[in-house]
N, C-alpha and C positions, 0 to 999 in steps of 0.2 A: 343724830342719825350714825355717829362715830360709837356711841354708845350702845345703839340696837347693834350695832356689827359683832362689838365687841362681846354682847351678851350673847350672840349668836354663836360664834367660835367658842367661849365659852361651854354653851350647850352643846356642842359637837364634838368637843375634849371629853366632857362627862361621858356622856354615850360611847362615845368610842373604849374609855376606858371599865367603863360598866359592863360590856359586850365581853361572850365569854369567846367570842371569836379573836384571836389576835392576828393582825395583818403578817402576812410576812415580812420578816425583815427587808430593808430597802436593797440591800446587798445581794440577795438571793435572786429577786427579780432582774435587777441590774444583768445580774452571770447567764440567767436564765432566757433571759431575750437576747443578750449576747451572742451567747454558743448558736441559737435556732439562727438571727442573723448571718454569724458568722458560717453556718452549713449550708446555707441556701446561698450566701453568695459564692463558696467553694462550688458547690454543684453547678452553679452559673457557670463561673472559668471555667470548668471541665467541659461543659456544652460549647463554650465559647472557643478554647483550644482545638475541640474534638472540629468542631463547624472549620475554623481556619486553616487545619490541617487538611480537608477534604477540599475544602476552595483553593488551597494551596499547589495538591496532587492532581487538581483538574486543571487548573491552570496550566501546570508543566507538563500536563498531556496536551493541551492545545496547541503549547508552542513547540512538541515536538511534531505535532501532526502540521502546523503552519508550515515547519520546514522541511518536512517530509514535501507535502503538496508544492512548494517553490521549488524544490528539488525536480521534481516531476515536470514541473511547467517550464522549468530552463529546460530540461532533457528531453522533451516531447515537442518542443513549441514549431519544430522543423518536420514534423510529419507529417502533417498535410501537402507541405512543398517534396519532401521526398517521392510519395507515393505518384503524384504527377511525372516526379522523374524517370521512375521504375518503368515507365514502356519506352522512352528513350534508350536506356541501358537493355531494353528487351530488342529495338530494332537495331543496334549497334551491333549486337551479338549474331540476330538472323546476317545481317549484311554481311559479317565475317563467314557466315555459315553458307551464305551463296556466292561468294568470292570466289570459291573453287572453280564457280564456270566461266570463270572471264580468263582469256588467256594468260598464261605465266608472265610474258612480259609486260604486257600493258595493265596488268592488273596488280601488280607487287607493289606499287610503291602506293596505289587506292589501298590496298591489304596494309599495309603498313601505319598510314595516315588515320586509317580506322583503329588499330590495335592498340596506337598510341592515344587516341582520343577516349578509347574504351577505357584502359588501364589509367590515366588521369582522372576522368571521370569517375571513376568506384575509388581513387585513393583521395578526392574531395570527400566523397560521400562517407566511406568508414570515418573521415575525421571528424563529422558528426555523429557517430553513431553506427552508421550502416552496415549489417553483418549479413552475408549469403548463408543460407541455409545449405548446408551439406547433404545432398541426397542419395545421390549414384553408390551403391553398393550396401547402402545402411539398411538397418532393420527400420520398415514400415511404422512411421509413428504420425497416428491423424492430428497430432496438434502442430506437427511441423510441414505434414506432406497431406496432401489431396488426391487420390486415386484415380486416375483419370480410364486404367485399363487393367487387365491381370493378363499375365502371361503366363503359358503351361513350358516348364523346364524341370529336366530331371541334376542339373548341375547346382542350383540354389537350392536354399531352405524356402519353406513358406514366406511370403511377405518380407522379402524382401526388395528394396530399390531397386528394380532394374533399369529403368530409363527415365531422365528427367526432361519431360515436355517445355518446361518454363521454372523457371528459377523463382526461390523462395527467397525472402528478405526478412532481417528482425531490425528493429530501432532499439538499441542496447538491448532488454529483455520481453521487449514487445515485437509478437507477430504482425508484420505489417502485411504480408502474403503468404499463405503456404507454399512448396512447393507443388506441382501438378507432376504427377509423377507415373509409371507404369511397375505394378508388384508383382512378385513374381508366386507362383501354383506351383508346390510340386508335382511331379507326375509320380505316382507310385508305378513304379515297376513290377509288372503283372507275371514276370516269371520267378520274382522273390515269393511272391502270396503262396505261389500253388507248390 
């Protein structure tokens, strides 16, 4: 059997040596195959680097968004409580407005007490981010003001807040409630037109 194999090997060698086509030298095959493999591996490495950079950028964006969401949650966590407290401020302000009807002697201590309570109440709410929207005398802005009526006047330009019916409030940069206001409408003097 070993003789048979040896004979077959010799025949294969003779056939190869007699053949006109010479196989390429072994070093060239290895170099070409290695070059193709290296090119393929470089291409795969570049793809993986690109995927890694994209994933890293997405993760950084996610971290920033999560941080902003957390800050917003902390900042606006008291919003519903403050919304519920705004009518209390309104009531205290109305009490002060109507306190002038009470006789001077008996009402002074009541007025002082309400003023002190309101001032302290506002101070506490300002600590958690509540701000009053300034309206009277300012240009009308539908983002901050809700027009309840229009007043014709010669003294003011168009769209200036004349009177504030109910104060508006903001929590940091978010509008909790717009100011309810009366807005001016300039009367055109007919003598100047003629």
